[in-house]
Steps between C-alpha positions, in 0.01 A plus 500: 500500500449260211476623141184331382369578153248360255645415158304402190579321177265397222444293190308657215349345189636763262441494125750636250402851380181503713591834659155570647454150639857481631462839671173399664648178634800688643269753667288221647816342645607833651160554661496144637849542645407828666188346653727240660716777650796450267748782450682345203366308199701303246355432152613261221767567238393738221146486638384825338523395132516126576811283470469310170491783245783352293579736209248756625780597739662667199213748469511848654129477576559236765732727698275806468184308586667349804587843636140612446385212718760582766367855517145372544596259778723717716257795503192303604380589853467131591862431399661738749680434831656174380829433322429339162755301300380492136640335186533674164749552213721810511689692229816674616776655290410303189463164672199309627484330840275258683450699819336541839346833594460571870241766582346658808223761524523608137881522494745276315757403763735332251519261206688174537584332162559126470866399524493140375272425205336168429615397156458125467222247471176685431643845566674751272536804726826608339318531169308790656684629807852586615636376833571780746861514629537414867517794744462760227255779586389793278245776498188412306293770334138409549253521209260792465203300625674470837638854503145629448378347826438714806850441640657606166786258557755513218785269604552182701793263545534193279730207571589240760382678813365414843234684699526628855162567659481657847501161669600235244690441177414313183633433149378334181628216289316363198419139406814367326725670755387244759613215274848634416816402693575861599154596626456861618323396820832381646646849464183656638513280808862596566394864459250451781191509280211337686244440223575374149228526236499262203248566223478215256354370175572135569318239292362167609702192423431157644694441824652850497340668802715329763814630325366856513400483868824328601705778340316762706513296820874445458558869432315622808616219727864585427475878499203568725230749414159516340463389139184587308418334169229606257411319179262530213233234467308381196536510121610848394464431129749230411581133566620544859296474818631713787427320823484767769604356835586840651713462813610679814788344694693609806843354564437167330139452613199528269237732650258535207448319171253584224318230311680353201187434293184704533249698293543805724624799300635672812642326805678691777699332777609684814712422803570673830876489559731628771806648334691482827494121474741524206782601734549143624599391147758777461720472806763277339846659509587356158195679362620817670837468327334458159273796568808726511576433133517840321253375233233468769527865593479626143130414494315831468209547742185698433359666812123452542314704762252226583441247776468140395434397858185668625456565872149360476641169376775488760264564793200304375486168693294353215777567248670170569808408305424273208604145582707287266323255268609204291512578127222345292617285209270329251569156360598509130165334425322786676711754314382352170139505621513863615760697301375426147139536624568855624684581176204371295255714700706816442526422130128430465375807684747741340457368146121543538444162330188295574688197632733216403485199271731200509509204258461215750668190359454261788874516574675637806624829349163642395360347819752707700405817311130440567568428867695825534204690353279327759747607769460857372123468533541376857714804585248736340206351692699518825588866433132578430403341833765715671350816351780587258332785310744494209447127441123541537496772232704291256298185570176695449615599150591140422158387623325732256418766756355263759641520852713190560414464872414143592666340198698183551836455330336252262220745412744782434715262294196421284457868420857582398664172394434278198674174414483305175601144412586486130524130424559272205300180460801277430759679713314609815439240766181471701709547816642842409161626381334382823771654718455836329122492551527395865761764586297778337192383689688486832627859477180637346648606164284547191612200294474414130563141386552478124694329223707671232513215245322701231737794545811281483362294212440815296860611552625149418302485177603848393869424558476166316330662201763773479794256520332207324634294788317323784691534834468213750571442870798279579269228638348489150839488327574871469836671538612704800434822307146389414437392860605838640302693242179310574546550875547871440183518291313414817692712748493814285130452423435500875671837533281651228182360653599608852531862387172482309321370808672753726364784289146364471416306819403813701269616220345154467434504876333841486801694630747750356876501444741220424692233687877495538652170383728326750797288393607182679860430395726432799859612528648156424303457177607848394863412577486178296282662231240225543215709366374625168567857398165682488299218653324525836832615646424824316263697718462839665682409822629181658479466881710179508763604245763534773415187703664160464298183443632364829367798694169492311445141612569599860256787468225275363558254786471786749187644335330160499476524879496873571246586228300180556532388138526117493495504118858633505627157606405362158716765330797408720465129426456544123793451259580839340401491134437759229248269326596631156550156343242226446454260791540132403501174695881512518573876510405795717708819469706579814660840563807376688570224246457748215735748663763246603516657847309484821370834622731475803800463267393805300470701820857409598638576153318833495646611831852399399466694173356821642538523879846338520604645161650177364559431134483165325831370638434637848163326515656168406779536759243570770249231403749221439557522875147586619333231287787254524312274743237408239646602163830437324711776337373425147137504617560834671665631186199395294266686736710818482548473125130439435404783733726748323380379160133552581571820691682646198252369244200639688648818642324704231168412663591705804506817293122480465404348833198626687602734784522273802513591866864474609537262797801279431868590472556294183208615289603523132281805429675667208314830519626624836702253704705256292687709244666240276516438124230302320723377215767259624791298353524123553726515812762278328786653700330429833396148398857418399628611843242284679575197282871537586407504870289186461784320318734579790239386753446172317873438459544567869232246586654247261839549666352432843336180369832375352687556827233314696 
């Protein structure tokens, strides 16, 4: 007889420290899984308190509150007769652990702490938790809130354990353990474990999902067995977006995949699997030899008097095995359209703000920000049509208490999104002003078209009177210092006005609350420092702060067709310009000329610096080869030298940057991701090494010419 069972995994939109909301979403997932006939449910990593608590993990309250929630969940009548794998922090013998708690019918079966902690990139788990030693198992004394339950359980096992039900076996690994060279699932397979559970808090990064799925496919294809993956989804309070995509695989084949981007707070995926099918992947004699390793047999097993495979499922002809599917991958352009839009919706509804405002310059960066907000509105309207009660409730608040049924994306956008063009008579072109108006009209935003000449003039006059000195633009004969100062008068004035409008627009329109200000500085401009400190780059949040200019252009090209916005073509064709200097017959400011780099070059330099971890000399050695077909060694050296000069000179700006959604592996975000100094030397040692290399290259070329 086959061993058919229904297994369930989920993705939950948890919010850090939202114990009531997190509990309710977990309970909803349990009830949904039970309705589908599942006997085991996997939930995301640290799903009870939320994942991104940062230094709140150092507080005793978090541990105590988490146990209170556990007690509430495992004693509920509708949470019985199903094995539940929950995530919470654990204190044991003076140490804290990121752990899984496996429960059944009000009893804690065991606690499985995380073995390998994620401690790079955006994550600092070793700041808060200790890694659990492999194959160590102790007794754990349960807190009073658990001991007081009807079963009066006082102790359970804690450590790297497996579970033996009456008819199947399973074990847990957690997030980072999948990505490490010595992953626990290999040992579990050799130990005959049939189901591996991976609870995760994995964030969205452009082009990352295929890596995650390929790791799981490779693991199960080589070792055989069922692999279940659960992940958080949404913004849990910080600058990451967790992208769900819960999975169930069997021996290399994907059986179920959750959506990567959605406004659903709870999504449960189930699959009917036959555990007897695993046998075919485990008949290799070499595997049998490895399975006799003594380390395999040291794995402690917890006996569970429970049937994962129900007779009703085995005998029911309608309970067909779930067929394999092809994984769903979004294009990077789609990821930009959907990921930041979902993140913005979570931020808006949880902050209880009245909407968003973006200074719309007529350039591609603020255009991308506005288009992402429109994408958010499209998702909200679609969720309303699908009857998503949570979205309907939040949208009703944002619509001033009116039910949002029947609204178009443009109509909803007009209620929650304001844009403002803050021009200057001599600096702003008719083209940029017109583009801003036409884009706002196309997406339905409430738009303000104004000039700030009087505001800037007042600042100019005040400064001149204080210094008894009249600063001039360079096109009028001024110095570089004067030119920069006058540009910054404008850009910083725009920031002040944007915040004034954000506070007062709702009131002026007969509403309540305030608007959150959105920034529009892309990752390459942040890297180069091509922005003014405390100008419009200073905002509440920045949805494009982790996206390269190259990817933003691709996104706008995609949105032009998929969002039916022909106006976007004009943004793509326009020359990027800050429009902070006067326009003359012979001069129009150009971003790439000002910077001395193309945006594609900045993207490459950024990846070499951060992702490939190359210093000044290493970047030159790499690029003198990669760019050798169109650039000589001295030209490459100038690019590297200029890049490092501007990077060092402007690094201080990153210490005050608006929190941006993390999406790119080379983001220079100083506050969380890119922990580097902001006061640098002149790199004379590195430059001297490169100049010696160039001398040798040139002498070598000269020698070849002489011989010829």
